[in-house]
Each structure stands twice: as structure tokens, then as C-alpha cells.
C-alpha positions, 0 to 999 in steps of 0.5 A: 197150536192147531188145537188151539185153533180148533178150540177156538173154532168148536168155541165161535160154533157154540156161541153163535149156535147159543146166540141164534138159539137165543135170537129165535127168542127174540121179539122184534117190531117195529113202528113208523113214528110218523104216520103213528104221530099223524094217524093219531087225531091229536097229530092231525089236530097239531099239523093243522095248527102249525101249518096255519102258524107256518102260512101266516108267517109265510105270509108275513115274510112275504108281505117282506120280501116284497117290501125288500125287492120292490125297494132294490127296483126303486133303488136301481131305477134312482140309483143314475141321478142322485148324488153319492152320498145318497146312494150309500145312504138309500143302499144302507137301509136297504141293507138294513131291511135285509138283515132285518128280514134274514132275523125275521125268518130264522126267528120264524122257523125257530118259532115254528121249530119251539111249537112243533116240539111243543104241539107232538112231544104230550103225543109222543110219549103218548106214543110211546106208552102205547108201544112199550103196553103193545110190545109188552102184550104182544111178547116183544123184546125191541120195538125201533122206529122205522124209518129210512135211515134205521129198518133197512127191512122188516117182516110186515107182521112185525109194524105195529105201527096201525096196531100203535095208532089203534092203541092210542085212540083206544086209550084216548076215547076210555074214561080215566077213572 
């Protein structure tokens, strides 16, 4: 039994030594995709377009919200002098308008998300190509996305974000032939 334990222990040491040796050869990089997306011209243009669309939707929603608030205030003022039937009818109208507003808000959010996906996916695809090329050139075994949920620490020298932004820009400027 003692020999079995000793053999297992020695095997574990040998395996961990082999893993440590291969880990020395493994080179791991990180890229902040959000920073890269916002750092390239196409990403900046996409962000401006999204902000423009968002602000237009927000203005439309704010106008509708103000209308509903006014309708509610008028109802409060007039409800004391209204008949039960008129009060119920007006409450129904307000509720219907609120439901339409909620649907409009949800639809607007979905449209903005769809538009964001539509505008950013081609850019992200190209960024991934640049990351792949850069990783091969610099000898990285793996490249992880750097954000607060996945990479808790990395050396600055392994952060490829600025190289990716520069590579994307250079790739965009090269004529295709």
C-alpha cells in the first residue's frame, strides 16, 4: 500500500513537471474586443450610427411618455366629475395607451439590438481574422477575450488589443487585388 502511494505521488510529480514544461512553451494573449471594436474607424462609425438611431427612438418614446403622463394628469383632475362609465372608459384608454407604449419600447429595444448586431458582426469577424493572423505571427498558442468576467490578470505584454486595432486599420487600407 505504501509503495502504491509512493508510485502515485512520483507519477503526479512527473506529470506536473511535464505540464509545467509545456506551459512554459505555451504563449497566451488577451484582446479587449470592446476596446478594439471602439478603436477602429468602422467601429466608431457603427457606434455613431447606433447613437443616432437610439436618440431618434428615445425622442419618439419620450414624446409618447409625456403624452401618457398628460393624459393621466387630466384624468385625475376630471375623474371626480366624471360618471362611473366615463371614468372606466377613460381608464381603459389610458391602460391601452400604456400597453402600446410598453410594446413600442420593447420593439425599439429589439430594433436597436438587431441594428447593433448587424453593424458590428462584420467588424468583429474581421477583428477575429486579424487576431488569428497576429497570434500566428507572434507565436501565441491561445488568445482570450479580456473583460472583467473572464481574464482576471494578464501581463501587459500579452495584451494584443492595440496590435489588433493597428492590424485592422492596416488591413483596411491595403488595396485588395
